[in-house]
C-alpha positions as a Python dict, from the first residue, in 0.01 Angstrom:
ca = {
    (1, 'X'): (0, 0, 0),
    (2, 'X'): (-47, -49, -378),
    (3, 'X'): (340, 19, -454),
    (4, 'X'): (440, -266, -195),
    (5, 'X'): (231, -513, -405),
    (6, 'X'): (359, -425, -715),
    (7, 'X'): (702, -452, -590),
    (8, 'X'): (616, -798, -460),
    (9, 'X'): (475, -897, -792),
    (10, 'X'): (816, -784, -973),
    (11, 'X'): (1018, -943, -721),
    (12, 'X'): (834, -1266, -778),
    (13, 'X'): (849, -1251, -1138),
    (14, 'X'): (1223, -1176, -1154),
    (15, 'X'): (1332, -1508, -1000),
    (16, 'X'): (1073, -1685, -1238),
    (17, 'X'): (1215, -1520, -1542),
    (18, 'X'): (1575, -1607, -1439),
    (19, 'X'): (1500, -1939, -1360),
    (20, 'X'): (1350, -1965, -1751),
    (21, 'X'): (1640, -1797, -1896),
    (22, 'X'): (1871, -2069, -1713),
    (23, 'X'): (1671, -2381, -1783),
    (24, 'X'): (1510, -2311, -2127),
    (25, 'X'): (1837, -2327, -2325),
    (26, 'X'): (1904, -2663, -2179),
    (27, 'X'): (1545, -2814, -2252),
    (28, 'X'): (1548, -2657, -2590),
    (29, 'X'): (1894, -2841, -2649),
    (30, 'X'): (1761, -3155, -2505),
    (31, 'X'): (1449, -3160, -2706),
    (32, 'X'): (1609, -3173, -3056),
    (33, 'X'): (1585, -2932, -3334),
    (34, 'X'): (1197, -2943, -3394),
    (35, 'X'): (1139, -2739, -3086),
    (36, 'X'): (1366, -2438, -3174),
    (37, 'X'): (1107, -2228, -3341),
    (38, 'X'): (896, -2254, -3031),
    (39, 'X'): (1197, -2171, -2796),
    (40, 'X'): (1287, -1867, -3007),
    (41, 'X'): (926, -1766, -2977),
    (42, 'X'): (938, -1814, -2595),
    (43, 'X'): (1242, -1624, -2551),
    (44, 'X'): (1148, -1319, -2764),
    (45, 'X'): (872, -1322, -2524),
    (46, 'X'): (1080, -1352, -2198),
    (47, 'X'): (1317, -1096, -2347),
    (48, 'X'): (998, -865, -2373),
    (49, 'X'): (911, -917, -2043),
    (50, 'X'): (1244, -862, -1904),
    (51, 'X'): (1278, -546, -2106),
    (52, 'X'): (942, -436, -1981),
    (53, 'X'): (1027, -498, -1629),
    (54, 'X'): (1353, -315, -1641),
    (55, 'X'): (1167, -6, -1814),
    (56, 'X'): (901, -62, -1550),
    (57, 'X'): (1136, -76, -1257),
    (58, 'X'): (1415, 185, -1356),
    (59, 'X'): (1232, 388, -1629),
    (60, 'X'): (908, 455, -1448),
    (61, 'X'): (1007, 770, -1264),
    (62, 'X'): (1202, 933, -1539),
    (63, 'X'): (913, 859, -1785),
    (64, 'X'): (698, 993, -1543),
    (65, 'X'): (890, 1289, -1482),
    (66, 'X'): (950, 1357, -1860),
    (67, 'X'): (587, 1325, -1903),
    (68, 'X'): (510, 1574, -1635),
    (69, 'X'): (746, 1808, -1786),
    (70, 'X'): (623, 1770, -2109),
    (71, 'X'): (273, 1840, -1954),
    (72, 'X'): (424, 2147, -1785),
    (73, 'X'): (606, 2266, -2118),
    (74, 'X'): (253, 2225, -2298),
    (75, 'X'): (82, 2392, -2062),
    (76, 'X'): (300, 2681, -2074),
    (77, 'X'): (310, 2675, -2448),
    (78, 'X'): (-71, 2674, -2428),
    (79, 'X'): (-53, 2999, -2168),
    (80, 'X'): (173, 3164, -2421),
    (81, 'X'): (-36, 3099, -2737),
    (82, 'X'): (-330, 3224, -2511),
    (83, 'X'): (-147, 3545, -2410),
    (84, 'X'): (-62, 3578, -2756),
    (85, 'X'): (-404, 3517, -2872),
    (86, 'X'): (-544, 3757, -2638),
    (87, 'X'): (-285, 4031, -2759),
    (88, 'X'): (-384, 3981, -3117),
    (89, 'X'): (-747, 3994, -3004),
    (90, 'X'): (-649, 4312, -2823),
    (91, 'X'): (-480, 4445, -3124),
    (92, 'X'): (-780, 4362, -3344),
    (93, 'X'): (-1021, 4528, -3131),
    (94, 'X'): (-799, 4845, -3128),
    (95, 'X'): (-794, 4819, -3478),
    (96, 'X'): (-1166, 4786, -3520),
    (97, 'X'): (-1187, 5098, -3281),
    (98, 'X'): (-954, 5289, -3504),
    (99, 'X'): (-1183, 5187, -3820),
    (100, 'X'): (-1514, 5295, -3662),
    (101, 'X'): (-1330, 5622, -3551),
    (102, 'X'): (-1196, 5677, -3899),
    (103, 'X'): (-1554, 5615, -4035),
    (104, 'X'): (-1696, 5853, -3784),
    (105, 'X'): (-1429, 6122, -3887),
    (106, 'X'): (-1511, 6029, -4251),
    (107, 'X'): (-1886, 6102, -4210),
    (108, 'X'): (-1836, 6413, -4008),
    (109, 'X'): (-1560, 6554, -4302),
    (110, 'X'): (-1847, 6447, -4554),
    (111, 'X'): (-2128, 6627, -4393),
    (112, 'X'): (-1877, 6942, -4311),
    (113, 'X'): (-1788, 6933, -4695),
    (114, 'X'): (-2148, 6901, -4791),
    (115, 'X'): (-2252, 7199, -4567),
    (116, 'X'): (-1947, 7431, -4718),
    (117, 'X'): (-2070, 7321, -5064),
    (118, 'X'): (-2425, 7404, -5006),
    (119, 'X'): (-2280, 7751, -4837),
    (120, 'X'): (-2052, 7819, -5129),
    (121, 'X'): (-2353, 7723, -5361),
    (122, 'X'): (-2562, 7940, -5184),
    (123, 'X'): (-2296, 8228, -5200),
    (124, 'X'): (-2253, 8184, -5564),
    (125, 'X'): (-2608, 8195, -5634),
    (126, 'X'): (-2654, 8511, -5445),
    (127, 'X'): (-2369, 8668, -5643),
    (128, 'X'): (-2487, 8543, -5952),
    (129, 'X'): (-2799, 8702, -5871),
    (130, 'X'): (-2632, 9026, -5727),
    (131, 'X'): (-2431, 9017, -6083),
    (132, 'X'): (-2724, 8995, -6286),
    (133, 'X'): (-2925, 9241, -6120),
    (134, 'X'): (-2637, 9466, -6168),
    (135, 'X'): (-2614, 9370, -6527),
    (136, 'X'): (-2989, 9427, -6571),
    (137, 'X'): (-2975, 9771, -6445),
    (138, 'X'): (-2689, 9868, -6629),
    (139, 'X'): (-2859, 9734, -6941),
    (140, 'X'): (-3168, 9950, -6836),
    (141, 'X'): (-2968, 10249, -6793),
    (142, 'X'): (-2778, 10208, -7113),
    (143, 'X'): (-3126, 10165, -7270),
    (144, 'X'): (-3256, 10436, -7111),
    (145, 'X'): (-2946, 10645, -7235),
    (146, 'X'): (-2990, 10521, -7586),
    (147, 'X'): (-3358, 10617, -7582),
    (148, 'X'): (-3271, 10951, -7447),
    (149, 'X'): (-3008, 10970, -7719),
    (150, 'X'): (-3244, 10870, -8001),
    (151, 'X'): (-3502, 11121, -7852),
    (152, 'X'): (-3252, 11394, -7883),
    (153, 'X'): (-3162, 11274, -8220),
    (154, 'X'): (-3508, 11255, -8339),
    (155, 'X'): (-3571, 11620, -8204),
    (156, 'X'): (-3256, 11717, -8379),
    (157, 'X'): (-3346, 11571, -8705),
    (158, 'X'): (-3726, 11708, -8644),
    (159, 'X'): (-3573, 12055, -8595),
    (160, 'X'): (-3356, 12032, -8906),
    (161, 'X'): (-3643, 11918, -9102),
    (162, 'X'): (-3868, 12178, -8963),
    (163, 'X'): (-3591, 12456, -9064),
    (164, 'X'): (-3543, 12316, -9394),
    (165, 'X'): (-3939, 12309, -9455),
    (166, 'X'): (-3953, 12668, -9327),
    (167, 'X'): (-3670, 12761, -9550),
    (168, 'X'): (-3835, 12633, -9844),
    (169, 'X'): (-4167, 12756, -9760),
    (170, 'X'): (-4099, 13112, -9586),
    (171, 'X'): (-3978, 13285, -9898),
    (172, 'X'): (-4271, 13235, -10087),
    (173, 'X'): (-4502, 13317, -9775),
    (174, 'X'): (-4313, 13647, -9655),
    (175, 'X'): (-4370, 13958, -9855),
    (176, 'X'): (-4139, 14260, -9872),
    (177, 'X'): (-4387, 14438, -9668),
    (178, 'X'): (-4343, 14147, -9391),
    (179, 'X'): (-3976, 14191, -9409),
    (180, 'X'): (-4006, 14578, -9366),
    (181, 'X'): (-4184, 14566, -9086),
    (182, 'X'): (-3983, 14292, -8908),
    (183, 'X'): (-3675, 14492, -8969),
    (184, 'X'): (-3867, 14819, -8831),
    (185, 'X'): (-3968, 14603, -8535),
    (186, 'X'): (-3611, 14491, -8450),
    (187, 'X'): (-3451, 14810, -8513),
    (188, 'X'): (-3698, 14985, -8257),
    (189, 'X'): (-3671, 14697, -8008),
    (190, 'X'): (-4055, 14669, -8039),
    (191, 'X'): (-4225, 14335, -7982),
    (192, 'X'): (-4320, 14189, -8317),
    (193, 'X'): (-4680, 14224, -8426),
    (194, 'X'): (-4813, 13975, -8690),
    (195, 'X'): (-5074, 14200, -8795),
    (196, 'X'): (-4898, 14339, -9072),
    (197, 'X'): (-4805, 13981, -9221),
    (198, 'X'): (-4999, 13832, -9477),
    (199, 'X'): (-5167, 13516, -9390),
}
């Protein structure tokens, strides 16, 4: 109904425009040169309305189709951009998940390395304690051995000293009678009797 009214309006407008196109030039020529600027202005408006009518009459459907196609293309492009956006967001979420997994792996690796380091440290401490115990035992044994050697040496030195002292003092204390008595006892195999020795 609305289209029929529009077509009637355009149909009535077209004869009026044709009349103006035909009659105005004659009126303008008859009116003289002072009316020429007004005529040019009116003709511009008439040409504009004719062009607008032609565009409205013949260009309305193609323009509407063009705009619909442009709308459809824009919607398709928006859909493609939305799909691309979703894909990129999915990649970002996946990357975030990988980062979180790597962070968790790094934390686990750090804890494992710390635990291994503590275990290694404890093992080294135990080895050092065992080694120090062994070294202390060896040092004690060496010291005991040196003390024994020193005691033996001291005994030998004391024995030598006592022997030297005896050698120095015995010739003055033992008499010829004592020598004879020792000789007789040795020869007879009898135990020595110190009664014959002089004190």
